[in-house]
C-alpha positions, 0 to 999 in steps of 0.5 A: 626622402619627399613627402610622396614617399615617406606616407607611401612607405607608412601606409604600406608597413600600416598595411603589412602590419594589419596584415600580421595581426590579422593572420596571428590572430587568425592562426589563434583561433584556427589554432583554439578551434582546431582543440576544440574540435579535437575535444569533441572527438575524444570525448566522442572517442570515450563514449565509442570506447565505453559503448565497445566495452559494455557491449563486449561484456553484454556478450560475454555475459550471455555467452556465460548464460547459454554455455559458450564462454567456458573458459577463463581466458575468452573473458578479455581485460577491459582497456580505455586508452581514449579515456586515459589521453582525455585525463591526463591533460587539462580540458574543458570536459566535465570532471564528474562525467570522466570521474564517473566512467572511470569508476564504471571501469574500475567496476567493469574490470573488477568483476572480470576478473572476479568471473577470470577465477571463478572459471578457472576454480570451475565455481559457479559464477553466479552471484560475479555473473549478476553483479557484473549484470548490476555494472552493465547497466550502471554503465550504460546509465553513464552512457546516455549521460554522457552522449545525450546530457553533456555527461552533466549528473541525473539531478542536472539533466534534463525532463527526458520522456522515457521513450528516448532513451527507449528509443537511443538504445535501440539505435545503438542497437542495444536489445531488450532481451541481451542478458538473459532474465532481466530486461534490458531497456526497462532496467536502464530506464528504473535506474536513471529514475533511482538515480534521480532524474527526472524520466516521463510519465511516472511509472504506471500505477494501475494496468490498463483495465482499471484503469478504464474501470474506475468510476467516479463514486461519492461514496467511494472508499477513500482509502480504498486503493485507486479508490474503488467502489464500497464492495455490496455487503455480501447476504448473510445466508440464515443457518437453521439451528440443527438440533443438538445431538440427544446426549448420550446416557451413561450407564449411573454406577449400581449402588453399593448393598447396604448389609442389613440391621436388626430394627430398633424397638418402637415406643408407643406414646399415648395421645394426650387428652384435649380439654374441649369448651362447653359452648352453646349452638350458636342459632343460624342467621338468617338472611334478610329479603332483598328491599324491592326497589321499586317498592316505596317503604310503608310509614309505620301505622300511627298507634291507635288513640285510647277510646273514649271513657264508655260510663254515662254522661253526668248530663242529662239528656234533653228531648223534645217532649217533655 
């Protein structure tokens, strides 16, 4: 074999080997991709199967309410072949969501059997019907999580607006008045929120009229509901004092008659003599005249000096003539 022939043979073999490896890789990829598509279709079938069973049970409950369903044979047993097939082989689906759906199927089947037994005995089916309606609400919440959030738990689901849940129910023809006595869409939203899913906006705490009537008031009562204004004190009307009613006069009982007794003899006691002392009468005291403030007091006169002796003097008097 020449060198040229050997090189041609070697290159051809390498090309064939590369083509074979590429074909095997494409076949393996195609098989994996097909399995993935089949798994997605199977999970979609599980959601469709659950929606079909829930709608059937809702129609049966509505029939029980309006009287169109009155026999036990009118209630069809719950079957779920898609779910059983998906659980029978290993797959990459979320087992938590599948287990939740399987448990809801068991719950609906048990409630339907209870309703069948009640109808067969012609007994009151009010309590079993309420339990079945509660199971329907749980099933709708699980179906929404399965189709819109890939079957994750309510706590792990992303934050969603509550109107998205309502729009999803409208798109799948779940009417709000399907179950008598309740608003179905509100019940599903409330059940999702109660199970731990974050739904916005949060529940309203007051009506629209209360919200728009809110006013800022720095003197508002912080303990009042919704920070309302303090109510103004009402004027206290003065109540006139009414005169007391005249007391009723109760007649006093008549005194009992006292028997008359004979008068006792009285002794006359003579008064004792009183001794009186002889006292001289005291003359009346004359009042002193009031002193005149403008008149000066009169000084007492000096005592009159005694007159000189009137006897003739012993000295002879001298005269001018002898």
